[in-house]
DOKOL-670380 format. One record per residue (C-alpha): residue in one letter; x, y, z. Coordinates in steps of 0.05 Angstrom, whole numbers, plus 5000, padded with zeros to 4 digits. Layout:
residues N
+---------+------+-------+------+
| residuo | east | north |   up |
+---------+------+-------+------+
|       A |    X |     Y |    Z |
...
+---------+------+-------+------+
//
This chain:
residues 114
+---------+------+-------+------+
| residuo | east | north |   up |
+---------+------+-------+------+
|       X | 5324 |  0899 | 6064 |
|       X | 5318 |  0909 | 6139 |
|       X | 5338 |  0872 | 6202 |
|       X | 5311 |  0889 | 6271 |
|       X | 5351 |  0860 | 6329 |
|       X | 5328 |  0895 | 6393 |
|       X | 5368 |  0886 | 6457 |
|       X | 5341 |  0841 | 6512 |
|       X | 5286 |  0876 | 6551 |
|       X | 5263 |  0917 | 6492 |
|       X | 5197 |  0905 | 6456 |
|       X | 5173 |  0904 | 6384 |
|       X | 5103 |  0917 | 6359 |
|       X | 5077 |  0874 | 6302 |
|       X | 5005 |  0879 | 6278 |
|       X | 4989 |  0922 | 6339 |
|       X | 5013 |  0868 | 6387 |
|       X | 5075 |  0882 | 6430 |
|       X | 5125 |  0826 | 6439 |
|       X | 5182 |  0825 | 6491 |
|       X | 5249 |  0813 | 6457 |
|       X | 5303 |  0766 | 6482 |
|       X | 5341 |  0732 | 6426 |
|       X | 5292 |  0751 | 6371 |
|       X | 5302 |  0781 | 6302 |
|       X | 5252 |  0808 | 6252 |
|       X | 5276 |  0812 | 6180 |
|       X | 5242 |  0837 | 6118 |
|       X | 5251 |  0863 | 6048 |
|       X | 5212 |  0902 | 5997 |
|       X | 5227 |  0883 | 5925 |
|       X | 5202 |  0910 | 5859 |
|       X | 5191 |  0859 | 5802 |
|       X | 5253 |  0840 | 5762 |
|       X | 5218 |  0862 | 5698 |
|       X | 5180 |  0928 | 5696 |
|       X | 5153 |  0962 | 5634 |
|       X | 5179 |  1033 | 5626 |
|       X | 5144 |  1095 | 5600 |
|       X | 5186 |  1158 | 5592 |
|       X | 5199 |  1222 | 5555 |
|       X | 5270 |  1240 | 5535 |
|       X | 5309 |  1297 | 5505 |
|       X | 5379 |  1300 | 5476 |
|       X | 5423 |  1356 | 5453 |
|       X | 5466 |  1346 | 5391 |
|       X | 5464 |  1298 | 5332 |
|       X | 5487 |  1228 | 5349 |
|       X | 5545 |  1226 | 5298 |
|       X | 5569 |  1298 | 5305 |
|       X | 5633 |  1308 | 5344 |
|       X | 5630 |  1345 | 5410 |
|       X | 5594 |  1346 | 5476 |
|       X | 5525 |  1312 | 5482 |
|       X | 5472 |  1318 | 5536 |
|       X | 5412 |  1273 | 5548 |
|       X | 5354 |  1275 | 5597 |
|       X | 5298 |  1225 | 5608 |
|       X | 5240 |  1226 | 5656 |
|       X | 5193 |  1168 | 5664 |
|       X | 5160 |  1113 | 5705 |
|       X | 5179 |  1040 | 5713 |
|       X | 5111 |  1006 | 5722 |
|       X | 5102 |  0954 | 5777 |
|       X | 5086 |  0947 | 5851 |
|       X | 5135 |  0922 | 5904 |
|       X | 5123 |  0861 | 5948 |
|       X | 5143 |  0855 | 6021 |
|       X | 5166 |  0793 | 6057 |
|       X | 5175 |  0789 | 6133 |
|       X | 5201 |  0734 | 6177 |
|       X | 5215 |  0728 | 6251 |
|       X | 5260 |  0683 | 6291 |
|       X | 5275 |  0673 | 6364 |
|       X | 5236 |  0656 | 6427 |
|       X | 5179 |  0707 | 6423 |
|       X | 5173 |  0711 | 6347 |
|       X | 5171 |  0635 | 6336 |
|       X | 5104 |  0625 | 6370 |
|       X | 5042 |  0611 | 6327 |
|       X | 5011 |  0677 | 6348 |
|       X | 5073 |  0717 | 6330 |
|       X | 5078 |  0682 | 6262 |
|       X | 5005 |  0698 | 6249 |
|       X | 5017 |  0771 | 6268 |
|       X | 5079 |  0774 | 6223 |
|       X | 5037 |  0746 | 6165 |
|       X | 4982 |  0797 | 6179 |
|       X | 5033 |  0855 | 6182 |
|       X | 5064 |  0831 | 6116 |
|       X | 4994 |  0832 | 6084 |
|       X | 4982 |  0903 | 6109 |
|       X | 5048 |  0926 | 6079 |
|       X | 5032 |  0891 | 6013 |
|       X | 4963 |  0923 | 6012 |
|       X | 4995 |  0992 | 6020 |
|       X | 5050 |  0977 | 5970 |
|       X | 5000 |  0954 | 5917 |
|       X | 4976 |  1027 | 5914 |
|       X | 5043 |  1046 | 5884 |
|       X | 5038 |  1043 | 5809 |
|       X | 5112 |  1047 | 5795 |
|       X | 5180 |  1074 | 5809 |
|       X | 5198 |  1144 | 5782 |
|       X | 5261 |  1147 | 5740 |
|       X | 5304 |  1207 | 5722 |
|       X | 5365 |  1197 | 5677 |
|       X | 5415 |  1251 | 5661 |
|       X | 5474 |  1237 | 5615 |
|       X | 5534 |  1272 | 5587 |
|       X | 5578 |  1246 | 5532 |
|       X | 5632 |  1267 | 5483 |
|       X | 5641 |  1242 | 5412 |
|       X | 5712 |  1245 | 5385 |
+---------+------+-------+------+
//
């Protein structure tokens, strides 16, 4: 999640258009789906029921693409043109994010059986 709150007199560029900032804020987030199939390869050292120290390692990929949402508030970012530029910028981010096929996952574990 991100929040951009520039000081008065600063500018922000959205969809290649520069807007002067006064009391404006641009917020956004990039979220992966709540359910993502997982493909991985794992390795463990030691039999599960044997006493002693155990090590595990797993390397894989959670499959799914993130989605971005952007919103702007304030004087400059509330205009129809600014809202259209924010929507266009959000679409560009989502187009780029759709190229991601997933989220890499590495799990390392240590345990001890008494």
